[in-house]
N, C-alpha and C positions, 0 to 999 in steps of 0.2 A: 212310589216311583219305580219304574221298571228299567232294567238294563237290557236293551234289545240289540241283537246282532243279526242282521239279515244276510247271513251267508258269508262267502269269501270276499276278499278285497277285489277279486277279479274272477268272473266266470266266462269261459269261452265255450260256446255252445253251437253244435251243428256239424255237418259233414266238413271234414278238413280242419276241425278245431285243433287237432294234435300239432299242427304247424306252429301254434303259439308257443311251443316249447323253445323255439329258437329265440324268443324275445325275453326269456327269463333273465332279469338283471342279476349279475354275479361278478364277484372279484376273483375268487379262486377258481371258478368254473369247474366245480366238482359236484357231480350228481350221484347220489346213492339211491338206487332203485330197489324198492321192497316189493316182493311178489309172493304169492302163495303157490309154491311148486313151480314147475317149468312149463306149464301150459301156454303162457304168453310167449315164451321162447319157441316152443314147438310149433305154434300156429303162425310164427313169423311176425307177431305183433310187437314183440320186444325190439326187433330190428328196426321197425318203423320208428320207434321212440328213440333208440340210441343213434340211428342215422341222423335224425334231426338235431339231437343234442350235440353229437360229435361234429356235425357240420357247423354248429355255432361255437365250437371251440371248447366244449365240455369234455372232461374225462369222466367216465362212468364206472361205477362198481355195482354189481347186482347181488342181491340177497334173495335166494329162492326158498328159504327154509321155514317160511311161516305156515303153520297148520291151518286147517279150515276154521278153527277157533284159536286165535293166537294165545300162546301160553306165556306166563311170566318168565320161564326159563329162556324161551325164544327171544323175548324182548331183551333180556340181559345179554345173550350172545350177540344179538344184532347191535346193541349199543356199544359193546366193546369193539366190534368190527368198524363201526361208524367212527369211533374215537381215533382209530388208527388212520382211517381214510381222510377225515376232516372235511366232509362235504359242506358246501354252502347252500345246496338244495337237496332236500329229501323228497323222493317221489314215491308215493304209494300207488302202485299200478295193479289193478285187479278188482276183486270184490271187496266187501267190507273188511274181511280179515287182513288183507294186505294193507289197506288204507289205515285201519285201526292200529296195526302193528307199526306202520311208519310213524304215525303220530305219537305212539307211546315211546318208541325208540328216540324220537326227537326230544321228548320231555327229559329223558334220562341222559341223553347226549348233552343237552344244554345245562343240566344240573347234576354234575357228578357227586354232589353232596347227598343226593337221594339214593338210598340203597334198598328201599322196600316200596311195595305198591302203596301201603298205607300212608306214606308221606305225601302222596299225590292225590289223595281222595278228598272230596268236598267235606266240609266247607272251606277248604284251603284255597290259597292263591298260589299258583306255580310261580316260583321266584324268577326264573329266567326263561324267556321264550323269544325267539327271533334274534338272539344275540349272535349265535354261531351260524344259524341256518334258517331257511324258510321251507315251508312244506307246499308241495304241489300234488294234487291227487287226480288220477285218471281212472274213473270207474269203468269196469268192463261188464258190470251187472247193474240192474236197476232195482235197488232194494234198500240197502242200509243208509244211503245218503251220507256216508262218512266223509265224502268230499266237501260237505258243507256243514257238518255238525261240530259241536264243541267238545266231543268226548271220544274216548277210545275204550272199547270193551275188551278186557283181558281176562283170561281164565287161569285160575290157580289150580293146576292139575292135582296138587296134593290135598287141598282143602275141598276140591270139587265145587268151587264157587266162582262166580263172575264178579269182576270189579269194574267200575266205570271211572277211568282216570279223566279228570276234567278240571278246568280252571273256571272259577266262579265269575270271572270277568270276560268269559268267552274268547280268551286269547289262544285257545287251542284250535280254533277254526283255521283250516288251511288258507294260505295266502292266495292260492290259485287253484281253480278247478277246471279241468279240461274235459268237456262232455262231448265225446265224439261217438256217434252211433256205430261207426265201423267196427269198434271193438266189442260190441254187444251181440253181433249177429251169430257168433259161434257158441253162445250159451246153450247147453242142453235144455230140452223142454222142461225137465223137472226143476232146474235152476231158474229158468224164466218164470215159472209159476210161483215157486217159493219166494224168490227175491221180489217179484212183483207184488205178491200179497203182503210182504213185509212193508213195502212202500205204502200200500193202502192202509195197513194197520197204523203206521205213523200218522197218516193224515186223519184217520178216524179218531184215534185216541187223543191226539193233541187238540182236536176240535171240541172235546167235551171236558177237558181237565179244568179244575178250579182256576188254574193259572192262564187259561186261554185269554187272548186279547186281540185287539183289532189287527195287529200285525201278524200274529200267528194264525188267526182265522183266515186271513187272505191267502197265506201260503198253504194252509191245510185245504182250503176249498180248491185252489188251483191244482194242488197235488192230487186230490181225490178225483176231480173231473178228468184230468189228463190221464191218470192211471187207469181209472175204470174204463174209459173209452178206448184204450189202446192195449191193455194187457192181453185180452183174448186174441187180438190180432197178432201180437208178438209171439204168442204161443203157437198159433196156427200157421203164421207166415214169418219164420225166423229171419228172413233176409229183407223184411220190410223196414227200410231205413227210417222212413217217416215215423212209423209206430215206435221203433226203437228209440228214436230221439225224444219223442214225447214221454215215453216211459222213464228215460233217464232224467228228463226235466221233472217229472212227477216225483222221482226219488229224491232229487236235490231239494225241491220245494218242501217235501215232507220232513226232511231233516231240519230245514230251517224252522219249520213249524214246531217240531217237538223240542228243538234246542231252546225255544223261547216259551214253551208251555208245558213240557213234560209228556209222559206217556201214561200207562195205567195197568190194569189188572191182566190184560191179554199178554203184555210183555212180561209181567212178573211170573206168570205161569209158564210161558214159552221159555224164558230164561232158565226156569227150574228144570224143565224136561231136557233142555239142552245141556245144562251143567251135570245133571245126574245120569242121563241116559244117552247123551250124545246126539239128540235129535237136532238136525240142522235148524238154525234159527228161523229162517224164512218159512220152512215147512211147519215148524211148531206154531208160529203165528197164524199161518193159514188154517191150521186145525182149530186153534183156540178162539179165533176172532168171532165167529157167530155166537159162541157161548158167552163170551165177554159182553157182546152187544146185548144179548138177551138178559143177562144178569143186571147190567147197569140200567137198562130201560125199564125193567120191572121194579126197580127200587128208587128211581128218581125221574119225575115227570119232566123236569127241565131238560135232562139228558135225552129222554125219549123224544122231545120236541126237536132237539138239535140233530139227533140221528135222522129224524124224518126230513129235516132240511137237506141233509146230505143226499138222501134218496131222491128228493125232488130235483136236486141239481142235475141228476142224470136221467130224469124222466120216469122215476120209479116212485112207489108209494111207501115201501117198507125196507129199511136198510138190512135187517136180518135176512129177509127173503132174497134181497139183491145179492148179498154176499154168498149165501148158500148156493144160489144159481150159478154165480161166477165160479165158485170153488168147484162145482161139479164139471163145468166146462174145462177147467184146468186139471181135472182128474186127481184132485187132492182128496185123501181119505177124510171121512167125516168124524173120525175119532182117533185118539192117540193109541188105542190098543192095536190098531192096524200097523203101527210103527214100532211100538214097544210091546211085544207080544206076551211077555211073561207076566200074566195078570196076578198070579200069586205073589210074585216078588214086589210088584208095584203096590198092590194093596197092603202088603205087609210093611211097606215103607211109607205108607200114607201120611203118618204123623210128621215125618221128616219133610215130605214133599210140601205139606201144608205150611209148616214153619218156614221153609225156605222161600216159598212164594210170598208169604206175608212179610218176610224180611227183605225182599228184593227192593232195590232202590226205586224202581218204577212204580211200585204199589202205592207209595206215598202220594202220588199225583192222581190216583184214581178218584173219580167224583163220588163213588160210593165206598165207604169204609167197611169192607166185608169183615164180619166176625170170623173167628176160627171155624165155627161150624158151617157158616155160609161158604167159606173157602173150601172146606172139605167136600161139601155137597157139589160145588162147582167143579172141582177137580175130578171127582167121580164121574160127573157128567161128561167132562172133556175126555176122560179115558174110555168110558164105556160107550158113549154116543147116545143121543136121544133126539127125538124130533119135537118141535114146539107144538 
């Protein structure tokens, strides 16, 4: 038996979707808006959101304090502020960091009895959700898909480790996702590339996990095709609203796929370089992805067949080559050394990197169970770079 959750209760998609904020059902009419920095305010995007909410009778409070990778301390501070304001809607507005932080704050706002991250980790069931408030997410980048996923990724800056807060019954999925391409046109080219490759990684990894199923497959295929066909256009033509809308849809579908099937070794290595060396998540996935494809394909013929299927969906023959070509168009480095340049320090820390990647929650879903030595060899390849 499978417990399948195909995204939010409501997804509003396309140009003008932001107007749906006026229809959020509420009694207290208090909206707590979580963002990563002031960029949305500086660009005038926040005013678009607050004007609609205030026109519908909402009182708004904003939290700009979320880091690029939200920390446990930030979640604690935001939760305290939220308890004072008592919102009935929590709005994550921005990239994955803002949306993940909003969902994590929601968990602790609803459950004051929880005081540690560990109390919220699987295989738990979060006690209270949707009692005090609901969550609406408005993505401004196409990558994490947090607007439709069941988890929130939080970093413990003291342990240098990432944790996935999630409810095993999928109840952490936001109630509403508003997918409006107008908010994505201002993304810098580097973020467009990194976040887009993150979305494609979600589609590819979820398509080959042992837990993949007909529902996750459908979402993964749709995510992959829409993402592959539009990412290079978004990179070259930032104001192309049609391409931006398709990339946002790709991101949302990818999140639904991995929420129902899991991820794999690409994410486990990317999470590790992110936690230990601060490599942005999307960029880390973009670097690691071809190496992960090569490793899995070489060790599992069924996975190789499914990779070939994905390539054929976009008129190609080989998924590895397809990703390498796309990555070059997006000007993404082909190895981690180009980003984390201190080779001596990295190689000296290799044992810890290997152990961290093997212990990452996403590694459990990889179709090939890499040994410690295989993981070591793969990470050296990722760092130093090599051609097939």
